[in-house]
N, C-alpha and C positions, 0 to 999 in steps of 0.2 A: 218752557224755553221759547224765546222769541225768534223771529225770522233772521235777525242779524247773527245771533249765536249759531244758528244752523248753517249759515253761509261759511262760518269759520271751520266747519268740519272738513277733515282731510279725506283722501281716498280710503285710507285704512279705517276711518270711522264709519264709512258707508258700506264697504264691501269686504268680503273675504278673498284674499289674494289666491288661495288654493282653488276656490270655485271659478274665479275669473281665469285662472291658468287653464282649467279644463275647457272652458268655453273657447279660449284663444287657441288651444291645441286642436279642438274639433274644427274650428274655422280654417286653421292653417292646413290641416289634412284635407278638408273638403275642397278648398280652393287651390291647393298645390302652390301656396306661397309661404314665405316666412312671415312671422308675426311677433309683435311684442307690444306691451302696454307700458308707457313711461309717464313720469311726472311732467308737468309743464316745462320744467327746466331740463328735461332730457334724461334724468336719472331713471333707470329701469325699475318698474314695479313688478314685472313678471319675468320669468325666464324665457329666452327666445324659443319659438316653436318652429320646427321644420327647417332648421338652419344647417347648411353644409359645413361640417366641422373643418374640412380642408380649406374652405374659403376663409373661415375665421382665422385659421392658423397663419395664413400668408399675409393677412392685413392687420392682425392684432399687433399692437405695439407701435404702429405708425402714428406719427404726430398728427397727421391730417385725418385719421380714421374717425376721431371724435367729431370732426366737423362735417365729414363727407360720408360717413358710414350709413348703411341702409337703415339703421334704426335710430339715427340721430334726430333730435327735435328740430334740427335746422331746416327740415323740409317744411315746417309750418312757420318759421320765424318771419319771413318777409310777407306773409299773407294774413289778412284779417278777414277770415271767412270760415263758416262752419261746414262748407262743402269739402269733400276730399281733395287734397293737393297732390298732384303727381309730378315727380321730378326724376331726372337721370342723375345718378351718383357721379360727381365729377372725378372721383378717384378710381372707380371701377367700371363705369359705363352701364351699371345695372339700373333697372326700373325700381322705384319704390314710391310709396304714397302714404299719406297720413291724414287722420281726421281728429279734430278736437272733440273731447268729451266735456260737454257743458252741462251743468246742473244749475238751473235758475240763473243763467248768465255767468256762473262761475266756471273758470277753466280748471277742471279737476284733474284731467289726465289727457293723454294722447294715445290713439291706437295707430300703430305704424305697421304697414305691410310692405313686402318687397322681396329682394333676393332673386330677381327674375330677369332673364335675358329677353331682349326685344327680338322677335323672330325676323325682323327686317335687317337687323344688324349682322354684318358679315363678321366671321371670326377674325379675319385679318384686321378689321377696324378695331375690334375689341383688344387684340393683342398690341396693336400700335398705341392704343389708348393706355393700356397697362404699362408698356415700356416708358411712355412719357411721364407716368406717375411713379416710376421707380420699382415696379413689380418684376419679378423674374418671369420671363416670357414662357418658358416650358412649364413651370409650376402653375402659372395663371391659366394657360391653355387647358391643362388637365382638370383644373377646378371648374372652368366654364362648361366643360362637357357634362358635369354632374348637376348643373343648375337647371331649373325648369325653364322652358321656352314658350313664350306666348306673345301674341300681337299686342300692340298698344291698346287696341279696341277691347280685346278680351281682358287685359289688365285693368282697363277703365271700368269694365263691368264688375270686376272683383272689388275695386275700390268703392264703387257705388253701393255694392252689397254690404261692404263693411261699414260705410257711413250710415246706411239705412238701419242696419242692426244696432249700431252704436246709438243712434237717435232713439230707436224703439226701447232699448234696454234702459238707458240712463235717464231719458226724459220722462218715460212712463213710470219707471219704478221709483225714481227719487225726485220727482217734481215737487217743489215746496212753495211755488208761487201760484197764484190764481191763474187758471187757464180757462179761457172761454171756449164755448162749443165750436166757435169758428176756428180758434187756434188748434183745438183738438183735431178737427177735421183736416186742417192744413197739415198737421203732423202726419196724418195717415195718407196724404195725397201720394207720396212716393210708393206706398204699397199698391195703391190702385193703379198708378202708372206702370209699376213693375208687372202687375198681373196682366194689364192690357198688352204690354210689350211681349210677354211670354205667349199670350193667346194669339197675337198676330203671327209670331214665329211658328207656332204649332199649326195654325190654319194654313200657312203658306207652304208647308211641307206636303208634297204629293208623292204617293207611292208609285213605284214602277209596276205596271200591270202587264202580265203575259197571258195570252190565250194560245193553247197548243192542243193539237189533236192527240187523243189517247186511245189505245196505246200507240206509241211511236209517233212519227209524223213531225212535220215542221211547225214553226210558230205560225199561228193564224193571224194574230193581231198583237200590237203593243201600243202603249201610250208614249208621249214624248219623254217622260221621265226615264223610260228604259234607255233611250238613246243617250240622254244626259248622263245616266248612271254608268252605262257600259261603253259609251264612245262609238257605237255603231249607228249607221243610217238605218232608216226604216227598211229600205230595200235589202240591206245586208242582213238585218235581223230576220227577215222573212225567209232567208235561205238557211237559217240555223234552227236548232232546237234548244230548249232550255238546258238540256244535258250538255250541249256544246259550250255553254257559258260556265259550267261548274268546273272548279279546279280539280275536284276529286270525283271523276265519273263513276268509279267503282262504288263509292259511298252513295252517290245519286241512284245508281241502279238498285241498291239494296233498300234505301230509305224511302224513296218516293212510292214504289208499289205498295209497301206496307202501310203507308199513310193513306193512300187512295182507297185501299180496302176498307179502312175505317170510315172514310167519308161516305161510303155507300150506305152506312148506317145512319147518315145524317150529320150535318154540322161541318165545321171547317177544321182542318188539321194544320198545325204550324210546324215548320221545320227550319232549322238553322243550317245554312249551307256556306261552303267556301266557294266563291265565284271569282272569275278573272275577267277584267275589262279588255277591250281591244288593245290597249297600250301595254297589257301584261300585268297591270296592277291586280293584286289578289286581296280580297277583303271579304268580311263576313256579312251575310244578309239574313234576314228572317223572312221566310216565304209562307204566306197563308194560302193553303191549297184547298180547292174543292172541285168536285166533278160537276160538270154542267152539260146539258144537252143543247147543242146549237144546231137546229134543223135535224138532220139525220145523223149528226156526228156527235160522238162523245169527246168532250174537250176538258182539259185542265185549265182552270182559271187561277192564276197565281198573282197575289199582290206581294211585291218584294219591297222590303224596307231595309235601309242601311242600319244594321244592328249596332254598329259601333256608336253612332250618334244617339240612338235610342237608349242604349245601355248607359252611355255617359249621362244622358238626361235623367234616367231613372236613378242612377247613382247620385246625381246632384240633388234630386228631390229628397232622397233618403237622407243625404247629408244635411240638407237644409232643415228637414224635420227634426233630425237629431240635434242639430245646432240650436233650433228654437227651443226644444225641450231643455237642452243643456243651459241655455241662457236663463230660462225661467227658474230652473232648479239651482242655478249658480248664485242667485241672490243670497247673500249671507244671512239675512234676517227672514222675517215672516212676510212673504209677498201675498197679498190678499185682495179679494174683490167681494164687497158686500152690497146687497140691494138696499133699498130705502127702508126696509123693515129690520135691517141689521142681521139678515141671514147670510151665512158664508156661502158664496157661489163658486169661487175659484181660489186655489191655494197652491203653494209650491211645496217641494219635498221637505223643507225645513220645518213646516208645521208638525209633521210626524216626529221629526228628530227632537225638536225643542219642547213640544207640548205633550209628547208621549201618547197622542191619540192616533188611531189608524185612520186611513182614508175613509172607511165606511162610517166611523164615528164622527169624523169632521164634517161629513156631508150634512148640511142643514143646521149646523150649530149656529147659535146666536152670538152676537158680539159680546153681550153681557154675561155669557156663560164663563168667560175668562176671569171675571171679577166677582164670582159668587162669594157670598158671605162678607162682602166689603161694600156696604151701601154708599159710603163716602166716595170711593173710587168710581162706582157706577154713576153717581150723580155728576162727577167731573167729566167722565167720558161722554155721558149723554149730552152735556152742554157743548162739548167739543164737536160732536157729530152734528148738532144743530147749527153750529157756526160753519161747518163744512158745507151743508146744504144751502146755507144763506150766502156765505162769502166765497165758496168754491175751494177752500183750503183750510187745513187745520193740523195741529200736532199736539201731543200730550205725552207726559211721562206717567206710567202706572205700573203697579205690581201685577203681573200676569200669573195666574194659578194653573199649574200643570195638572195632568190627570192624577198623579200621585200626591197632589196637595202641595208640592213645592212652589214657593212664590219667587218669581224672578223679576228684576227691574227691566222695563222695556221703554224705549222711546218710539212712539207711534206717529206716523204721518198719514194724511188722508187728502185726496184730491177728488172733487166731485166731477162726474161726467154723465151725460144723458145718452141713452142708446135705445132706439126704437120706442121712444116716448116714456121710458122708465129712467128713474134716477138711480145711480150707483155711486159708490166711492171706492177708490183703490188707493193703495199705499203700501208701506212696509213698516215692520216693527223690528227694531234693532235691540238686541240684548246688550244692555250697558253695565252688566255685572263686572266685566273686566275693567271698564272705565272707572267705576266706583272703587273697585279694589286698587286700581292704579293710583287714584287720588290719595287713598289711605297710605299706600306704599310710598308715594311721593313724599308725604309728610314725614314718614319714618325715615326715608332715605335722606331727607334734608337734615334731620337730627343727627343721623350717623355721619353725614358728610361734614357737618360742623365739628363733630367730635374728632374725625380723622384729620381735618385741617389743623385743629389746635394741637394735635399730638404727633404729627409726622416729623421725622428727623429732617427730611428735605424741606425746602422752602416753597410754599404755594403763594402765588401772587395773582392779582387781577387788577387791570387798569381800566380806566374809562376810554372813550374814543379819542381823547386828547393825549393819552399816554400817561396820565397821572395815576398813582397807586390808589385804589379804593378798597383793597383787601390784601392782607399780608399775614401769613401764619407766624406764630411766636418764634419759630425757628429762624425766620427771616431776619428778625431784629438781632438775634444772636449772631447770625452769619455776618451781618453788616456792622456789628459793634454798637448797637443801640440797646437801650434798656426796655423799650416797649414798642410794639408795632405801630401804635398810634403816632409815634414820633415821625414815622415815614409816610403816613397816609397823606395824599395830596402832592407828594414829591414825584417829579417826572422821572420815569425809568431811565431816560437819557442821561440824567445827572449821575446815576449810579454806575454807568458804563465808563470804563477807563478811556475808551476811544470813541469819539463822536462818530467817526466814519464807520467803525465796526457796528455801532448801534443802528445807523442808517441802513447798512447792508442787511442787518438782522430784520428790520422792519420791512425792507423791500422784499426780502425772501418770503416773509410771512404773507405779505399782500399778494404775491404771485402764486404761492403754493398753498396758502391757507393754514399751514402748520410747519413746524420744524422739530426735529428730534435730535437730541444729544449734540447740540451745537455748543462748542467750547467758547467761553467768553470770559473776559477779565473785568471784575467789578472792583470798585474802590470802597474800602471800609470807612467808618467814621473818622478814624485816625489817619487816613491817607494810605494805609497799607493795602496791598492787592490780595484779592482772593479769586481763584480760578473756579469757575462753575461750568456744569453741563446744563444747558437750557433746553427743555422740551416744552414747546408752547404752541398755541393755536389762536386763531381769531374766533371769538364767540359773537353770535348775532341773535337778533330777535326772530320771531316767526316769519316776518316778511323778508328776512335776509339782510336787514340793515345791520351794519357792523356796530357793535357796542363797545368793543375794546379787545385787549389781549389778556390771556390767562395761561398759566403754565407752572412748571416745577423747575426749581433751581437746585442743583446738587453740588455740594462743595467737593471738588476733586483736587484741591491744592496739594494735599499730602500724596495723593495717588500720582499726580504729575511729577512730583519730586522723586517718588519711588521709580516711576517709569523712566525718568531721565537717568537715574543711577543705574537702572537695569540696562538702558540703552548703551550707556558708556561701558558697562561690564560686558555686554554682548559684543560691542565693537572690539574690545580688547581680546575677548575670546576668539572672535572672527579672525583678527590679525594673527593671533598665535596659531590658530587652526590652519590658516592658509599658508603661512610662512614657516611652519615647523619643518626642521630638517628630516624628521621621520615621517613615514607614510601613515596617514590617519584615515580610517573608514568608520562611518556611522551607519548602523543597520538596526532595524526593528528587532527587539528581543524575541517576539513571538513568531513573526513570519520570516525573519532573516533577509528581508528586502532592504537593499542598500539605499539610503536616503542622501548621503553626501560623502565626498572624498576631497582631500586637499590636493594641491598642485604637486607635492612631492610624490603622492601615490600615483598620479597620472604619469609623472616622469619615470618613476622607478618600475612600475608594473607594465607600462606601455598601453594601458587601456585609456580610451577617451572617456569623458564624463558620461556621454550618452550611452556608451557600451556597458557601463557598470551600474549607473543610477537607475533604480526601478527594477533591478534584477537581483537574484540571489547569487551568492558566491558559488553555489553548486552549478548554476546554469553556465557560468563562464569557466568551470573547471579550475577554480582558483587554487584550491588546496591539493597538494600532491598526494597526501595520505588522508582521504576523507574520514577513515575510521579514527585516526588520531585526533582530527579536528572535532569529530563527534564526541570523543571523550572530554576534550578540553571545553567544548560548548556546554556539556552537561555540568562540569565543574563550575563554569561561569554562571549558569542559571541557578546553581545551588548556592554558591558563595558570593556571587556578584563581583568577583575579582579574579584576574589572572596576572601573574607577574613573571616576566622574562622566561616564557615558555618557548623552547626552540621548536620551530615549525618550518617545513619547506613549502614554498608557494611557487606557482607557475605563472610566468609572465605571459603577455599576449603572444609573443613570438616563440613560446615554448621553453624559454630558459628557466632553469630551476635556481631559486634563490633560497638561502638559509636565512631565516629571520628570527629575531627575538620578539615575541608577541607579548604585549601587555594590554589587558582589556579590563574595563569595568562598566557596570550597568548604571545608567543615569536617566533622570526624568527630564524630558524637554517638552514643556506644555503638558498635553494629555497623553503623550507617547513615551513609552519606556524603550530606550535605545541602548545599544552596545557601542561604546567608543573603543575601537581597536587600534593600537599603535604598533606599526611594523618597523623594526630597525634591521636594515640589511647587514648581516654579520658574515656574509659569504667570504669576503676577503679576509676578515678577521679569523674565521675558522681555518682558512688555508694557512695564514701566518702562524696560527697556533700549532697546526700540524707540522709546519716546517721547523718551528722552534723545538718541538718535541723531538723531531727527527734529528735536528742538529745536536740537541743535548745528548741523544742516544749515541750519535757518532762520536761526540767528544768524550763521553764516558768510556766507549770502546777503545778510543785512542789511549786512555790511561791504563787500560787492562792489557792492551796488546803487547806492550814491551815485556811485562812480567810473564805472560803466557809464553811468549817467544823464547825467552831465556830459559824457562823451566823445561820446555819441550826440546830445545836445541841439544842439550846434553844426551838424553836417551836416543834422540834421533841420530846424533853423530855416531853413537855406538852401533845402532842398527845399520846405518849406511856402511860403516867401516867393516862390520862383521859380514855383511852381504858381499862386500868387495873381496874380503879375504877368503870367504867360502868359495866364491867363483874362481879366485886365483889358485887355490890349493886343490882344485879338481881338474885343472888343466892337464892334459895327457903328455904334453911336450915340455912341461916346466921341469928343469933339472932337479930341483929339490924334491919335487913330487915323485920323480922317477927313483931317486935315491932312497927315499923313505919307503916306497912300495917294495923295492928289492930287499931292503933290510928286513921287512916283515913277511916277505914272500907273497905279496899281493899282486894279482894280475890286473894291471890298470885297464887293459882292454875289456876285461870282464866287468870291472867296476863301472867303466863308461857305459857298457851295455845295461848294467843294472840301473844306473842313474837315469838313462834315457827311458828305460822301461818304466821306471817309477816317476818320470816327468820332473825330476828334481831340478834340472837346469831352468825350466820354466818358472818353478816356484822361486828360485833365486832371483831371476829377472824381475818377477812381480814384486818381490820384497824391495829390490833396488828402485823400481819405478815408483812404488808407493812411497818410499822414503823421499824420493826426489819431489813427488807431488806435495808431500807434507812440508818439505823445505820451502817450496813455493808459497804454501799457505802461510808459513811463518814469516816469509819475506813480506807478503801482503799485510799481515798483521802489524809488522814493524812499521809499515808505511803510515799506519794510523798515528803513530807516536812521534814521527819526525817528518820534516818536510825538507826536501833537497832541491835546490835549484841548479845543481851542478850539471844536469843533463839538458838544460833548456837550450833550444836552438830554433832556428826558423824552419817550420815544417808546413806542408800543404796537405789539407785534410783529404782531398780526393786520392792522393797517393797512399796515405795511411789506410784509408778504407779498402783500397785494392789489395794491400798486403794482408789486411785482416781477413778479407774474403778468401784469399788464397790459403791462409793458415787454417781457416775453418774447414776448408775442403779436406785437409790432411789431419784433422783433429782425431785423436785416437778414440776418445770417449764418444764422439759423434758417430764414428764409423761402427762402434760396437752397438749403438742403439738406433741409429738412423743414417741412411745414405744421404749425406749432404748434397751430393751431385744431382739428386733427383729434384732438388728445390730450384725453382725459377728465381734467379736473382735479378732484380730490376734496378739499374743504376740511373738515378735521376739527379745528375750533378749539375750545379751551376758552373758556368764557365765564362769568364775567368773567375777564380776564387783567390782571395788574398791569402798571403802567408800569415802564420801566427807563431808567436813565441811559445813553445810548449815542449814537453817531454814526449817525443814521438812514440816511444815504446809504450808509455802509459796510456796514451790516447788510443793506440792500437789495441791494448789490452781491454779498454772500455768497449770498443766496437766489437771485439771478438766475443766478449761476454754477452753483449746484446744479441749478436748473431746466434750464439749458442742457445740462449733462451728462446729466440724466435724459432729456431730449427726444432727444438723440443716441443714448442707449442703447436706448430703446424703438423707435427707428427702425431698429435692426438686426434686428428680428423682424417681417417684413412680414405674417406669418400670425397675429399676436396683436394683439388690440385694445389700443392703448396707453393706460395709466392711470398718472397721477402723483398720489400722495396726499400732502397737506401737513397735518401735525398740529402743534398747539401744546398745551402743558400746563405745569403748575407742578410742580417737583420740589424740595421743600425750599426753599432760598433762591434757586433758579435757575429761569430760564424755558427750556423745552426746545422746539426746533423740529426736526421730523422731515420729511425729504423722501424718499419711498419710490417706487420705480418697479417695473414688472413686466418689466424688460428681462432680458438674458441673464446678469446677475450679473458679479462681478469675481473672477478667479482669486486664490488666496491670495498667490502671489508678486507679483502686481501690487498687491494691497491694501496690502502692506507699504511700497510706494514711492509711493503715490498722492499724497502731500502734498509730494513732493520738487520743488523748482523745476526747470522745464524738462523734467520727466519726462512723456512723453505716449505713448499707444498709437495716436494718430491718424496717418494718412498725412501726409507732408510737405506743408506749405501749409495744413493744416486745423486746426492748433492749435499754441500756443506752449508748453504745459506749465506756465503760470503761474496759471491760473484758480484751482485748488484750493490751490496754495501761498500765493497772495495771500489767499484766504479763510481759510486756516489762520492766517496772520499777523494778519489783522483780528480774528479771534475770540479767539485765545490771547493775543497780545501787546497789542493795542489795548484789548480789552474784558475780559481776564482770565478768559476762559471756556475751553471745550474743544470739540473737534470730532473725531468718529471715525466709522468706517464698519463696517457689518455686511453681509456679502454671502455668499450660497451660490450657486455657479455653477449656472445654470439656473433659479434661483428669485428673481431680482431683487436690488435693492440698496437699502439705507436708510442715509442720513446723519443723524447726531445732532449738533445744535448746542446747547450749554448756555451760557447767558449769565447771570451773576449780576445780580440786581436790587438796586439800591441805594436807591431811593425806592419803598416799597411803596404806591404810589397806585393804587387800583382804578378801573376805568372800566367 
């Protein structure tokens, strides 16, 4: 391989990224900076080391981060120098630096360090800088506290170290041009200067020296460094003891005597102490202690050194040593140093890994041992080494034999240098097995690539830099209506585009972004028809980055677009039907029950806003009145996938209960299985049905009433007549009774006594009253079958109610079961009230029936003060009468049947079940009004009577 071909090698041909990552990590930790190695164009080669993740999170995604970020290659762009370049990041205000990695004049990579705050910068300045660049002030301040802080000078020394290490690693390990001895020494001048610099710093550091009487006593003497270290004048120090300078005197009193006991055996004892300066600053020092005899006094001589600086220096030395070892071991190939006899003098860790020899076996091995049993290779290698010692540089490809006998292809480089009068050569050996395998794989890949291109259903194309087609898959000819792809080669892609402007936008986007994915475009077929495609394309270039043309895939989506348009139209129709449906519609996930959509009718009918229902389940908003019933219906829905006209009660947002007819079915929307539930409000319909049923019952009773009345009237007349005659023929002063008694010799006075003794007069009165009550029932039943307007006249409801209340107080049945006078009657009458055309006696009977029912209801609660409230008011063209009690209320199942004839909840003998049915007939049929009840069990009952007014006469 010649020199020109070696220059073409990339970073990955020369180095292992994993090894360089470890070197970079070690340097970043040792120097407390962030670090990364990039390509010359700024693309990262390694992962960033020692980077604050919070800093990256607040700057990531900013358009200017790529230009101003701490790891951007922009730090080297304006400069043509191999020395490190230090800059301040314009976006963040942080310090960063970079050095070029050059191999034989080739710019292989960059080493960038940074992520550092300048200690002279005030936080206020940084925050102002951050705000001007669009960062959040609070977030930026929190991140800045986590970044390392150092001076520009210290950061410059870090950058110099980085540049020095870069030059040593890459120029020594991979040098492939002839380097003269003068150049070699020039390369090592930074090392000598660095060593001299460190030596000057070390020699300039003076320890603080104390002399103190022992035991006890004050300081006898100190040097100037003591004053500089602790901030006292010499006179002040001579008034103190070393113990006075210790921050922990108790530790001093324990530690120092034990150390001085050891010094009596000879030598110096070292102690680490916490001390405090005059200003109050506390720091650690290391004190070297010995006992000395000064004249006739025993004294402690203590040399005190700031342990923090020393420890930092020692840590830095250890880091540098580890870093140097890591650099040598990080070389991905065989790094070697041979003497002029071909004996191996120095090697890296990869020798043991690649050749399978231990370090003991490698010591003293000869260069030609790697090529044993291969005279031809030994001859070529020998000739190359001769060129190295003559010309200063050489390289060779050869098969290296490992300890196990395996032969591996390697590319070797060698550079001659002279040291202490002896000739050596150094270089690296790179395993090129993967490269050879890659070449074979590339050939196979090209064959497979050609097969794929010729057989894919989509169209592959490639153009030259001018946009003319130079390659087209057979499917492309079919797509555009041609017989052979050759017919299109040389044709400009622009001519295939329907719109010239669209093609120019396509090319502009590619030139800016480098690639485009799934871009829709319209092409023209050979016959002029249109075909819609999805274009996924990119710019392809040569190794130098020069654009060669465009390449990509075209996918025919014409049919898909037609299908999507039909689907879109269908979705629009469904959306309009969904939104404007007169029924309430709800969509929910079949598995979780979470609501995903509702229509406007649902919002209006149920009272929930979209935000209150979407994203929640119906259980959360207590939507269903009977959750158990809904659970049964939901199980049926999951099993059958369909529900039809199931009656279900739902609760609105304001607590109202609606009866709905529910129809649901399971459907697939995308990847989600949902339930579409349609709710139709049938509350009013149910009420109308109940009213119609009630009306039909009333009408049927009207047909029966006349027949029953006529059948009962005959025996009832006999009973009433017999009771009257029995009462008449037992009178003591009736002449005919007296004559009959005398005729048979009966003593009427004794008969009277007997009858009273046996309570016969009472039984006769009961028969007569019962017969009278039966006659009233017959009269009410006859009212069902006929309507009479003969008694209509102008009446006033307030007066009618007063008469009814008076009659209720004297009602015989109420007096037997309950004292009506104990009930509090509340009159809440509207005044004035209009007069109405009605039968006053019938309306009075209605009110009396309602008062009787209310009185019996409040009598069931002995622990509650009974109250009956009677209200009157005008509502439109109607007069409304309300009778409300505070009794136990009426259950819903009873309220539905309360107006049915003969329906009663009272024990036998205490009611006929006709009172409310007769009242219903009087109000609805005779007077054209309405009557209904509202009752909540446990909270009383209220009856509402509405009667139209025909003559609006006020009183």
